[in-house]
C-alpha positions as CSV (number, residue, x, y, z in Angstrom):
1,M,0.0,0.0,0.0
2,R,1.2,3.4,-0.8
3,R,2.1,5.9,2.0
4,I,1.7,9.6,1.6
5,L,4.9,11.4,1.0
6,G,3.4,14.8,1.8
7,V,2.3,17.8,-0.2
8,V,5.9,19.1,-0.6
9,L,7.1,15.9,-2.3
10,A,3.9,15.8,-4.4
11,T,4.6,19.3,-5.6
12,V,8.2,18.4,-6.5
13,A,7.0,15.4,-8.4
14,M,4.4,17.3,-10.2
15,A,7.0,19.8,-11.3
16,A,9.3,17.1,-12.5
17,F,6.8,14.8,-14.2
18,G,3.8,17.0,-14.9
19,S,0.3,17.0,-13.5
20,F,-0.9,13.8,-11.7
21,G,-4.5,14.8,-12.7
22,V,-4.0,13.8,-16.3
23,A,-3.4,10.1,-15.3
24,N,-6.0,10.1,-12.6
25,A,-8.8,11.6,-14.6
26,A,-9.3,8.4,-16.6
27,G,-9.2,6.2,-13.5
28,P,-11.2,5.7,-10.4
29,N,-11.1,8.1,-7.4
30,P,-8.4,7.3,-4.9
31,V,-9.8,5.3,-2.0
32,V,-9.2,6.2,1.6
33,F,-9.8,3.4,4.2
34,V,-10.7,4.4,7.8
35,H,-10.2,1.7,10.4
36,G,-12.2,1.4,13.7
37,Y,-11.7,1.1,17.4
38,T,-8.4,-0.7,18.3
39,G,-7.8,-1.0,14.6
40,S,-4.9,0.0,12.3
41,A,-4.2,0.6,8.7
42,S,-3.2,-3.1,8.4
43,N,-6.9,-4.1,8.9
44,W,-7.4,-3.2,5.2
45,T,-4.9,-5.7,3.7
46,A,-7.7,-8.0,2.4
47,A,-9.8,-5.1,1.1
48,E,-6.9,-3.6,-0.7
49,A,-6.2,-6.9,-2.4
50,Q,-9.8,-7.2,-3.5
51,F,-9.7,-3.6,-4.9
52,R,-6.5,-4.4,-6.9
53,M,-8.2,-7.6,-8.3
54,N,-10.9,-5.3,-9.6
55,G,-8.5,-3.0,-11.4
56,Y,-7.3,-0.5,-8.8
57,S,-3.6,0.2,-8.6
58,S,-1.7,0.3,-5.3
59,S,-1.2,4.0,-5.9
60,E,-5.0,4.6,-5.7
61,L,-5.4,2.9,-2.3
62,Y,-4.7,4.7,1.0
63,A,-5.2,3.4,4.6
64,F,-5.5,6.2,7.1
65,E,-3.9,5.5,10.5
66,Y,-4.9,7.3,13.7
67,D,-5.0,7.0,17.5
68,W,-8.3,5.2,18.1
69,S,-8.4,6.2,21.8
70,Q,-8.6,10.0,21.2
71,S,-11.7,12.0,20.5
72,N,-13.3,11.2,17.1
73,K,-13.3,14.9,16.5
74,R,-9.6,15.0,16.6
75,S,-9.3,12.0,14.4
76,A,-11.7,13.6,11.9
77,A,-9.5,16.7,11.8
78,E,-6.5,14.4,11.1
79,L,-8.5,12.7,8.4
80,A,-9.2,16.0,6.8
81,S,-5.5,16.7,6.5
82,Y,-4.9,13.2,5.2
83,V,-7.5,13.6,2.4
84,D,-6.0,16.9,1.4
85,N,-2.6,15.3,1.0
86,V,-4.1,12.4,-1.0
87,L,-5.8,14.9,-3.4
88,A,-2.6,16.9,-3.7
89,E,-0.5,13.8,-4.4
90,T,-2.8,12.2,-6.9
91,G,-4.3,15.3,-8.6
92,A,-7.8,13.9,-8.1
93,N,-10.8,16.1,-7.4
94,K,-12.4,13.7,-4.9
95,V,-11.8,10.6,-2.9
96,D,-14.0,7.6,-2.0
97,I,-14.1,6.5,1.6
98,V,-14.5,3.0,3.0
99,N,-14.8,2.8,6.8
100,H,-15.3,0.1,9.4
101,S,-16.8,0.3,12.9
102,M,-15.8,3.5,14.7
103,G,-14.3,4.7,11.4
104,G,-17.9,5.5,10.5
105,L,-18.0,8.2,13.2
106,V,-14.6,9.6,12.3
107,S,-15.4,9.9,8.6
108,R,-18.9,11.2,9.1
109,W,-17.7,13.9,11.5
110,Y,-15.2,14.9,8.9
111,M,-17.8,15.1,6.1
112,K,-20.6,16.7,8.1
113,E,-19.0,18.9,10.6
114,L,-15.7,19.8,8.9
115,G,-17.1,20.2,5.4
116,G,-15.3,17.1,4.0
117,H,-18.3,16.1,1.9
118,T,-17.1,18.5,-0.8
119,D,-14.0,16.3,-1.3
120,V,-15.8,12.9,-1.0
121,A,-17.7,11.3,-4.0
122,N,-18.8,8.1,-2.3
123,W,-18.9,6.9,1.4
124,A,-19.2,3.2,2.3
125,S,-19.6,2.1,5.9
126,L,-19.0,-1.6,6.8
127,A,-20.5,-2.4,10.2
128,G,-20.1,1.3,11.1
129,A,-21.0,2.6,14.6
130,N,-23.0,5.3,13.0
131,Q,-25.6,5.5,15.7
132,G,-23.3,4.2,18.4
133,T,-23.2,0.9,20.1
134,T,-24.1,-0.2,23.6
135,T,-20.8,-2.2,23.8
136,A,-19.0,1.2,24.0
137,S,-20.0,1.3,27.7
138,T,-17.2,-1.2,28.4
139,C,-14.4,1.2,27.3
140,V,-15.6,4.7,28.5
141,I,-12.1,5.5,29.8
142,Y,-11.4,6.5,26.2
143,A,-12.9,9.7,24.7
144,S,-13.6,7.8,21.5
145,C,-15.8,5.2,23.3
146,R,-17.7,7.9,25.3
147,E,-18.6,9.5,22.0
148,M,-19.6,6.1,20.5
149,T,-22.1,5.5,23.2
150,P,-25.7,5.9,22.0
151,G,-27.2,9.2,23.1
152,S,-23.9,10.9,23.6
153,D,-23.6,14.6,22.7
154,F,-21.3,13.5,19.8
155,E,-23.9,11.0,18.5
156,E,-26.8,13.5,19.0
157,R,-25.0,16.2,17.0
158,L,-23.8,13.8,14.3
159,N,-27.3,12.3,13.8
160,S,-29.3,15.6,13.8
161,G,-30.4,17.5,10.7
162,D,-29.0,16.2,7.5
163,W,-27.3,12.8,8.1
164,T,-25.9,12.7,4.5
165,P,-24.8,16.2,3.6
166,G,-23.7,17.4,0.2
167,E,-23.7,15.6,-3.1
168,S,-21.8,12.6,-1.8
169,D,-23.4,9.2,-2.2
170,Y,-23.7,7.2,1.1
171,A,-24.1,3.4,1.6
172,T,-23.9,1.1,4.6
173,W,-23.6,-2.7,5.1
174,Y,-24.9,-4.2,8.3
175,S,-25.6,-7.7,9.7
176,P,-27.7,-9.2,12.6
177,A,-24.7,-11.4,13.3
178,D,-22.4,-8.4,13.9
179,G,-22.0,-8.9,17.6
180,V,-20.3,-5.6,18.3
181,I,-22.6,-3.0,16.9
182,I,-25.6,-3.4,19.3
183,P,-28.3,-3.0,18.1
184,Y,-26.9,-4.0,14.7
185,T,-29.3,-1.6,13.0
186,N,-27.3,1.3,14.4
187,T,-25.0,1.0,11.4
188,R,-27.8,2.4,9.2
189,V,-27.7,6.0,8.2
190,L,-30.8,8.0,7.4
191,G,-30.7,8.9,3.7
192,A,-28.1,6.3,2.8
193,D,-28.4,3.1,0.8
194,N,-28.5,0.6,3.7
195,N,-27.7,-3.0,2.8
196,H,-28.7,-5.9,5.0
197,V,-26.1,-8.7,5.0
198,V,-26.9,-12.2,6.3
199,G,-24.6,-14.0,8.7
200,Q,-21.5,-11.7,8.7
201,T,-19.6,-10.9,11.9
202,H,-18.2,-7.5,12.8
203,I,-14.6,-8.3,11.9
204,G,-15.7,-10.5,9.0
205,F,-16.8,-7.5,7.0
206,L,-13.2,-6.5,6.5
207,S,-12.6,-9.5,4.3
208,D,-16.0,-10.3,2.9
209,V,-15.4,-10.6,-0.8
210,S,-19.1,-10.2,-1.7
211,V,-19.5,-7.0,0.3
212,L,-16.2,-5.6,-0.9
213,N,-17.3,-6.2,-4.5
214,D,-20.6,-4.5,-3.7
215,V,-18.6,-1.5,-2.4
216,I,-16.5,-1.4,-5.6
217,D,-19.7,-1.5,-7.7
218,F,-21.2,1.3,-5.6
219,F,-18.1,3.4,-6.3
220,E,-18.4,2.8,-10.0
221,E,-22.1,3.7,-10.3
């Protein structure tokens, strides 16, 4: 997987080799993967492989790494900077986002509260904690978990007004067998295309070939 070298290096490369935008314009949007609670960028190894099998290059796939224990607001601000760097490096106009679990909260806060929807074409949430989960009560020593608790000030603000701002397309995938997002229907987002998946576990979504292919199809629509 490609790691961001930063805006400065991207600018140097653009000067040396011309605009990245020419090459990117004919291809898909770069994809930014956002992991969840206790996760890391390495969670997306299987997903990245599936995207490559469907025609994406490694240079179009970016896994965002952040401190999962900190406030989701701070993580969202870091995601904003990360996306800016991806756009500068690739020359693309927009990115597509795939998130898992608490990554739904991080990416939605970025899009709704920080205006990130203008830079995101498609948003796909796999077992996202979009309306919180009761299991967060077991880890409230962390700011991120307190915010992930249903009824928290964070959740109330995120899920008020327009849940799907801007012209971005939104979709979720959720399962009764999730086991971590409780109730499992809390992955659903008002105004999104919410997809019911039979028999998939919370972690299993990360390597579910059928779901990942659905996400790729969603991005290509």
